[in-house]
Structures are given as C-alpha cells and as structure tokens.
Residue, then its C-alpha position, 0 to 999 in steps of 0.5 A: m499500499r503506498i501511501a501519502i501523508v498530510g500534516c506533519g505537526y506533532v502527532a505526524e512523528f508518533y505515526l512514523k515511529t511504528l510505520p516500520l512495523y508494517p513495511q507493507i505500507q510505503l510512504l511515498g512522501v509528506m505535505d503541510r501548508d507550513n513549508e518550514r515545517a514540512a521540510r523539517f520533518s522530510t529531512y529528519f525522516s528522510v522521505p520525499r516532500y509535497r510542494s502542495l496538496d494539489e502535487l500529492l493528490a496528482d501522484p497517480r501512485i498514491e492509494l491512501v492519504v493520511n490526514l494528521t491536519n489540524p481538526r478544523s482541517h480535517f473535512a476540507v482535505s479529506k474531501a479533496c482526497l476522496e474527490a481525487g480518488k483516494h482512500v482516506y484515514s484521518e485523525k480523529p474526529l472525522a470532521m467538525s459536526f456530523s453533518e460534514a463527517k455523514q457527508l465524507v462516509d456518503l462521498a467515500g460510498q459513492k467513490g467506492l472508497l474507504i474512509s476510516s479515522a483514529p483512534s485505533r486502540v481498540l485494534a491493540e493488546t488490552a483492548q482486545t484482551l478486555w474484548k476476549a475476555l467478555r467474549e468469552n463471559v468470564v465476568g457473567t451478564v454485564y451491568l454497568i460500565y466506568a470509564e475515565m478520560d482523565d488527564g490532570l490540569v494541563h493548562r498548569m503543565p508546561y505545555r509550551k515545552w512539549i517539543n517532539d523529537v523533529g522539534t514540532p510543539w504541541p499545539y496547545k492553543d488547537e487542542f483547547e480550542t477543540g476540547c479534551t472530550l473531542e480529543h479523548a472521548g474516542y478512545v474509548v467509546t470505539l472500544l464500548t462500541a466495539f464491545f456492546g455494539p450500537a449506542e442507543t441514546v446519549t445523555a451528556f453534559s459538557s462544561v468549561r470549568i477553565p475559561d482562561k487557560a493561555s496566557d500568553i495567546a487567545i483562546e478564539a473559543a474555549a471548548p468544554d475541558f468537563s464532559v459526562a456521558c451515560i450512553k444506552f447501548v441497543s444491546g441493553a448495556v449502560a456506561r458511564l464516560t467522564c473525560s477532562i483536564v481537571a481532574p487527576p489523570d486516569h484511564s481507566i475502565r471497569i467493566f461490571g459483571s453479575e460474576g465480577i469486574l473486568y478491568t484495566d487501570d490504563i487503557w492508553r497504554p498499549r499492552c496495560p495488564v487486564y484484570v478479573k475481580r471476582a465475586i464470592r460468596i460468604r454465609r450468603r452474601s455476595v463480596m468482592l474479593p479485594w484483589g483482581k488474578r491477572y488475566p492472560l494478555v493477547g498479541p500478535p505471535g511470533q516476531l511481530a509481537r517481539a518488533r512491536i514490544r521493542r517499538l513500544e517500550n516506554k508506553k509509546v502507542d502504535f498509530c500505525l494499527g488502523i492503517a495497517d488494516m485498512a491497507e490488509a482490508l483493501e489488498q484482502n477484499r474484505p471489510c476495514r475493521l474501522s469500517a466508515r460506519y463504525c467511525l461515523h457512530h462514534d464521531e455521532i456519539v462523541l459530538a453529541i457529548h461535546n455539544a451537550l453544553e448547548t443541548g442539555s437534553t438526551y440525544k437519540v442516536t441516528t446512526s449504526f454498524d455492522p460488528i466488527d471483527p476481533m483481531p486473528w489473534a485475540k480468537p480462540 
C-alpha cells in the first residue's frame, strides 16, 4: 500500500515512529501547508516532500492519504482526497460537525473508496484482551461500565515545552479550542461500541470549568474541558464516561458483571495488564474479592510481537494500527475493521457529548454499523 501524509505537526512523528512495523506500507511523501515544518519533517525522516496538496493528489501512485491536519481542516482535506480518488485515513474526529462527517462517509461510499479514522486503540493488545474476556463471559452478564479519560490540570503543566523529536511543539491553542472530549473520548467510545455494539442514546453534560488556559495567546473559543455521559447501547449495556483536563490523570475502565469486575488501569497503554476481580459467597452474601487476578494478555505472534514490544517500549502507542488494517482490508478485499459507518457512529456519540453544553438533553443516536471482527490473534 502506497501512502502519503498530509500534516507534519506534533502527532505525525508518532505515526512515523511505528510505521516501520509494517513493511507492506510504503510512504511516498509528506505535505504540510507550513513549508518550513514540512521541510524539517521531510529531512528528519528522509522522506520526499510535496509542495502542495494538489501536487500530492495528482500523484497517481498514491492509494491512501493519511490526514493528520488540524481538526478544523479534517473535512476539507479528506473531501479533496476522496474527490481525487484516494482512500482516506484521518486523525480524529472525521469532522467538527456530524453533518460534515456524514458527507465524507457518503462521498466515500459513492466513489467506492474507504474512509476511516483514529483512534485505532481498539485493535491493540489491551483492548483486544478485554474484548476476548467479554466474549468468554468471564464476568457474566454485563450490567454497567465506568470509564475515565481524565488528564489532570493540563493548563498548569509545562505544555509550552512539549516538543517532539522533530522539533514541533504541542499545538496547545488547537487542543484547547478543540476540547478534551473531541480529542480523547473516542479512545473509550470506540472500545465500547466494538464490545457492546451500537449506542441507542447519549445523555450528557459538558462544561467549561477553566476558560483562561493560556496567558500568552488568545483562545478564540473555549471548548468544554469537562464532560460526563451516560451511554445506553442497543444490546442493553449502559456506560458512564467522564472526560476532563481538570481531574487527576485516570484512564481506567471497569466493566461490572454478574460474576465480577473486568478492568484495566490505563486504556491508553497498548499493553496494560487486564484483571478480573471475582465475587464470592460468604454466609449467603456476595462479597467482592479485594484483589484481581491477571487475565492473559493476547497479542500478535512471533516476530511481529517481539518487534512491537521493542517499538512500543516506554508506553509508546502504535498509531499505525488502523492504517495497517485498512491496507490489509484493501489487499484481501474484506471489510475494514474501523469501517466508515463504525467511525461515523463513534463520531456522532462524541460530538453529542461535546455539544451537550448547548443541547442539555438526551440525544437519540441516528447511525449504526455492522459488527467488527476481533483481531485474528485474539480469537480462540
């Protein structure tokens, strides 16, 4: 699969650091509207550079474009790529509004192209292990899920000093204006929809708790920095998701079932251990054991597994999982696991949570998707 990257910002480095895990994916070039940033990125990774988006899209060799631009540019760039006949893998969200995201999915369908988006963490080891445990019914009937996506008081951290290895600073203005819900809630929502199927309703509240997060630059529109949502799934499961850059860091997920609790402490870590805490009966009472038993972590076999562990040391994340699955789906003529409808569905949920500050009511989800397959190494 021959690809090109549009957007050479902070996150692009993370994609390039794990791309070598997939020799079947060939990067033909990169492009950024900031020529200096593109040149620095091109030199650092020794990859060719396109001078404009038009030049990139005119290259007939490119089959798939990875859209790593600013979230507000996702729609326009992805639309141009689809119109040029290129498959698209986009950073989250697909677009800043549901109507634009739907336009992209419809356009891709009309042209017989694939469009998909991050996050792809559902394809990694920890998420696949949780899902395998659920399929094996290790905690019985699932009653409730608690998930946290809190990152602490980011505005008090030295974020102006966060610079990647290429020399690109963390885009804090964009991050604060986009908001933590659009940036981070998808890490949990994509797991929940894979595990429990399509959502039916979203009842949410979001709020701007800290309006002034950057003293050296004007924030044009302060996005919610706290949100909480109750998501009801068609399957009957119910989840509570909290997302903030106010509360102390917590990326845990706990799944409460009739026979115990399935949980992991950090869903962001690609190989974070998964535990099962059992309920036992003592004198006719059900008592939850205070400790959890480690559930065997699943992962790709052999050489690929060893390469992933080396590459993902220090808690690095494989940002290329979704691209690799998309390339494999095209090669094998099979459905992409992170299908367009699946991505549109979790975008609709996340946008409903993000926009709850304005709506303040229960949102009826309008989209759905076909069930996705677990990774082959996570099956019995």
